C-alpha positions as MATLAB code, in Angstrom:
seq = 'XXXXXXXXXXXXXXXXXXXXXXXXXXXXXXXXXXXXXXXXXXXXXXXXXXXXXXXXXXXXXXXXXXXXXXXXXXXXXXXXXXXXXXXXXXXXXXXXXXXXXXXXXXXXXXXXXXXXXXXXXXXXXXXXXXXXXXXXXXXXXXXXXXXXXXXXXXXXXXXXXXXXXXXXXXXXXXXXXXXXXXXXXXXXXXXXXXXXXXXXXXXXXXXXXXXXXXXXXXXXXXXXXXXXXXXXXXX';
ca = [
     169.637  -91.421 -121.777;
     172.791  -93.288 -120.808;
     172.619  -91.769 -117.342;
     169.015  -92.953 -116.875;
     169.926  -96.514 -117.895;
     172.811  -96.609 -115.399;
     170.569  -95.411 -112.586;
     168.006  -98.172 -113.340;
     170.747 -100.864 -113.351;
     172.170  -99.597 -110.067;
     168.735  -99.664 -108.420;
     168.058 -103.232 -109.584;
     171.448 -104.490 -108.358;
     170.862 -102.899 -104.936;
     167.536 -104.721 -104.460;
     169.038 -108.101 -105.417;
     171.853 -107.727 -102.881;
     169.451 -107.466  -99.905;
     169.248 -110.650  -97.776;
     166.178 -111.618  -95.784;
     166.241 -110.553  -92.158;
     168.060 -113.239  -90.117;
     166.118 -115.082  -87.336;
     166.877 -113.929  -83.805;
     169.548 -116.005  -82.019;
     167.198 -116.912  -79.132;
     164.645 -118.430  -81.531;
     167.325 -120.434  -83.341;
     168.652 -121.834  -80.056;
     165.173 -122.751  -78.817;
     164.509 -124.666  -82.047;
     167.668 -126.760  -81.633;
     167.198 -127.646  -77.947;
     165.724 -131.025  -77.042;
     163.086 -131.382  -74.460;
     164.592 -132.517  -71.118;
     163.156 -135.767  -69.640;
     160.863 -135.434  -66.648;
     162.437 -135.993  -63.269;
     161.528 -139.153  -61.354;
     160.115 -138.481  -57.924;
     162.355 -139.723  -55.120;
     160.892 -142.439  -52.913;
     159.571 -141.353  -49.560;
     161.857 -142.018  -46.646;
     160.932 -143.347  -43.234;
     160.169 -140.827  -40.557;
     162.998 -140.195  -38.150;
     163.370 -138.768  -34.709;
     164.966 -135.324  -34.198;
     168.303 -136.975  -33.420;
     168.248 -138.777  -36.799;
     167.386 -142.260  -35.512;
     164.292 -144.226  -36.434;
     161.841 -144.920  -33.643;
     159.846 -148.146  -33.430;
     156.514 -148.150  -31.643;
     155.198 -151.679  -31.060;
     151.650 -150.366  -31.001;
     152.009 -149.012  -34.548;
     153.600 -152.037  -36.183;
     151.591 -154.552  -38.164;
     149.598 -156.854  -35.933;
     151.089 -160.362  -35.778;
     149.156 -163.568  -36.162;
     147.260 -164.577  -33.076;
     149.232 -166.592  -30.567;
     148.874 -170.290  -31.153;
     147.571 -169.880  -34.707;
     147.749 -173.138  -36.605;
     150.469 -173.713  -39.201;
     153.392 -176.024  -39.288;
     156.019 -174.680  -36.924;
     159.613 -174.238  -38.214;
     161.058 -176.852  -35.873;
     164.495 -178.470  -35.880;
     163.546 -182.143  -36.043;
     166.874 -183.192  -34.533;
     166.969 -180.991  -31.456;
     163.419 -179.928  -30.549;
     162.093 -181.591  -27.388;
     158.387 -182.347  -27.566;
     156.258 -181.308  -24.607;
     152.663 -181.305  -23.371;
     150.159 -179.397  -25.542;
     152.330 -179.676  -28.659;
     150.533 -181.087  -31.686;
     152.430 -183.966  -33.289;
     151.819 -184.749  -36.967;
     152.091 -188.475  -37.706;
     152.226 -189.642  -41.320;
     152.294 -193.376  -42.027;
     152.784 -193.831  -45.741;
     150.033 -195.784  -47.539;
     147.986 -195.919  -44.317;
     145.939 -192.748  -43.760;
     144.006 -194.463  -40.962;
     147.099 -194.290  -38.766;
     147.992 -190.746  -39.804;
     146.844 -187.440  -38.374;
     147.562 -184.612  -35.925;
     147.623 -185.605  -32.256;
     147.893 -183.295  -29.245;
     150.326 -184.354  -26.539;
     148.424 -184.957  -23.317;
     149.602 -183.651  -19.922;
     151.041 -187.123  -19.237;
     153.273 -186.736  -22.313;
     151.554 -189.333  -24.511;
     149.546 -189.384  -27.736;
     147.017 -192.028  -28.683;
     147.275 -193.535  -32.185;
     144.456 -195.568  -33.769;
     145.047 -199.350  -33.426;
     148.368 -198.638  -31.721;
     147.420 -197.076  -28.420;
     149.444 -194.704  -26.293;
     152.892 -193.612  -27.407;
     155.049 -191.640  -24.973;
     156.424 -188.703  -26.963;
     157.221 -186.011  -24.368;
     160.923 -185.362  -23.710;
     161.757 -186.909  -27.078;
     162.725 -185.354  -30.414;
     160.580 -185.895  -33.531;
     163.241 -188.234  -34.918;
     163.150 -190.338  -31.756;
     159.352 -190.514  -31.911;
     159.600 -191.555  -35.560;
     161.810 -194.492  -34.652;
     159.534 -195.403  -31.720;
     156.350 -195.421  -33.798;
     158.045 -197.416  -36.562;
     159.213 -200.079  -34.107;
     155.791 -200.199  -32.389;
     154.031 -200.846  -35.702;
     156.432 -203.707  -36.376;
     156.080 -205.173  -32.881;
     152.283 -205.130  -33.105;
     152.530 -206.669  -36.593;
     150.327 -203.991  -38.036;
     152.739 -203.350  -40.913;
     155.703 -205.320  -42.208;
     157.740 -202.360  -43.445;
     156.228 -199.120  -42.123;
     157.455 -195.776  -43.379;
     156.732 -193.157  -40.724;
     157.260 -189.394  -40.747;
     156.877 -187.286  -37.585;
     156.575 -183.511  -37.519;
     155.126 -180.704  -35.423;
     151.800 -179.226  -36.530;
     151.808 -176.666  -33.687;
     153.975 -175.763  -30.721;
     152.284 -174.888  -27.436;
     154.610 -176.338  -24.802;
     157.143 -173.474  -25.012;
     155.621 -170.215  -23.775;
     156.608 -166.778  -22.536;
     154.444 -164.346  -20.604;
     153.789 -160.596  -20.762;
     152.069 -158.759  -17.944;
     151.549 -155.148  -16.952;
     150.565 -152.042  -18.876;
     150.319 -153.533  -22.392;
     147.330 -153.917  -24.680;
     147.330 -157.726  -24.780;
     148.906 -159.291  -21.681;
     148.981 -163.063  -21.396;
     150.812 -166.223  -22.467;
     152.364 -166.551  -25.935;
     153.814 -169.523  -27.795;
     157.577 -169.341  -28.277;
     157.754 -171.008  -31.684;
     160.771 -169.232  -33.203;
     163.621 -167.192  -31.687;
     162.052 -163.982  -30.400;
     163.524 -160.801  -28.913;
     161.966 -158.637  -26.205;
     161.064 -155.951  -28.762;
     159.333 -158.497  -30.990;
     157.444 -159.871  -27.993;
     156.172 -156.384  -27.155;
     154.864 -156.133  -30.717;
     152.861 -159.316  -30.144;
     151.431 -157.730  -26.998;
     150.058 -154.854  -29.093;
     152.278 -152.140  -27.633;
     151.839 -150.115  -24.464;
     148.838 -148.620  -22.783;
     148.761 -145.092  -21.398;
     151.135 -144.297  -18.540;
     153.340 -147.373  -19.115;
     156.840 -146.846  -17.735;
     158.716 -147.968  -20.836;
     162.094 -147.160  -19.286;
     161.843 -149.787  -16.552;
     160.656 -152.967  -18.262;
     161.918 -156.156  -16.603;
     162.406 -159.718  -17.846;
     162.299 -162.400  -15.162;
     164.023 -165.692  -15.936;
     163.987 -168.014  -12.963;
     166.060 -166.288  -10.290;
     167.539 -163.790  -12.764;
     166.213 -160.413  -13.862;
     167.133 -158.389  -16.960;
     166.502 -154.679  -17.561;
     164.956 -153.341  -20.768;
     164.671 -149.638  -21.556;
     162.359 -149.384  -24.554;
     163.185 -145.701  -25.103;
     166.856 -146.558  -25.556;
     166.463 -149.701  -27.652;
     163.896 -148.149  -30.005;
     166.483 -145.444  -30.770;
     169.245 -147.963  -31.465;
     170.978 -147.588  -28.109;
     171.999 -150.341  -25.672;
     170.824 -153.044  -28.071;
     172.344 -155.676  -25.807;
     169.198 -155.285  -23.698;
     167.095 -156.687  -26.557;
     167.781 -160.289  -25.555;
     166.235 -163.448  -26.994;
     163.519 -164.952  -24.850;
     163.549 -168.413  -23.349;
     160.597 -170.610  -22.355;
     158.841 -169.382  -19.171;
     160.381 -165.892  -19.372;
     158.103 -163.195  -17.944;
     158.142 -159.655  -19.352;
     156.838 -157.080  -16.880;
     155.818 -153.600  -18.064;
     155.190 -151.363  -15.017;
];
């Protein structure tokens, strides 16, 4: 009897000592790991040439505004010299009848209502402002006129592009412009253009422009700023 009781106690103690089967290590680690944040896609980079330099094709750039498009030109009022075909903006404060936009005639004058002809060519906007102010006083049209002169459009300063381009012709030189930028305005090259032997004629001088070099960042000194009456020739 005593032996039977001891065997029962031993069996019960053995069952109580068993622990539940531990969870596999891989499952425990997976439960503790945090979900990694998603990667942000890298921005696309510009296409490059095989030698690592970026090429610029004037024909593939965004089309510029049409030459001569109206909008107030960014003109230096102290140094700009007005010429024929420019559009002068005259503002006489408190007198809209004397105000408006006036194109400079080939003789260099504009015609103001009640005032008559005012010679503006070969003068700066500031000089024209003083001239109109004094004229209004002399004609006794106003005792204390307040006059503002600006440029509504610039057409007297032009450059020219001819040859194998999509849009040859005359273009207004409103702001400082390089040869490359001028070629963009011309819409790029047509088939069979010799882009290595572009020439810029300036009076009795001639400048060379190799588009293949400049578009690859080489010989950038050839990408000069244009001057009025420059002619770009694309053979």
